[in-house]
VMD Tcl script that draws the C-alpha trace (Angstrom):
set ca {
  {145.07 0.11 139.07}
  {141.69 0.90 139.76}
  {142.26 3.63 141.98}
  {144.87 5.38 139.63}
  {142.88 5.17 136.80}
  {139.80 6.89 138.33}
  {142.27 9.63 139.39}
  {143.47 9.99 135.82}
  {139.87 9.82 134.64}
  {139.33 12.85 137.08}
  {142.29 14.86 136.13}
  {141.67 14.06 132.47}
  {138.88 16.71 132.52}
  {141.46 19.55 133.50}
  {142.75 21.24 130.47}
  {146.47 21.36 131.71}
  {146.13 17.57 131.96}
  {144.60 17.22 128.34}
  {147.64 19.34 127.34}
  {150.47 17.11 128.89}
  {148.20 13.91 127.10}
  {148.73 15.61 123.79}
  {152.42 16.66 124.61}
  {153.07 13.03 125.21}
  {151.42 11.53 122.40}
  {152.17 14.53 119.79}
  {155.10 16.90 120.27}
  {153.91 19.03 117.51}
  {150.84 19.42 118.16}
  {151.79 20.22 121.94}
  {154.35 22.90 120.75}
  {151.35 24.30 118.24}
  {149.17 24.57 121.38}
  {152.14 25.95 123.37}
  {152.64 28.74 121.08}
  {148.92 29.32 120.73}
  {148.24 29.51 124.48}
  {151.49 32.02 124.65}
  {149.88 34.49 122.46}
  {146.64 34.39 124.13}
  {148.27 34.88 127.46}
  {150.19 37.79 126.15}
  {147.42 39.12 124.66}
  {145.21 38.98 127.51}
  {148.12 40.38 129.76}
  {148.63 43.54 127.02}
  {145.05 43.78 127.27}
  {144.62 44.27 131.00}
  {147.18 47.26 131.52}
  {146.51 47.76 134.82}
  {147.97 44.37 135.93}
  {150.94 44.23 138.13}
  {152.73 41.81 135.74}
  {152.62 44.48 133.21}
}
mol new
graphics top color blue
foreach p $ca { graphics top sphere $p radius 0.5 }
foreach p [lrange $ca 0 end-1] q [lrange $ca 1 end] { graphics top cylinder $p $q radius 0.2 }
display resetview
């Protein structure tokens, strides 16, 4: 359990894992975060018009 907790603490510093923890604890908050992230990603992709994804 100690090693597992250490790994969890290490990955807890990763933004995606923090988002996962929020999603597990509060679905509504996670949904709002997902919407905001989606808007930011769409804005960045639109801002970089030279991107192959566009």
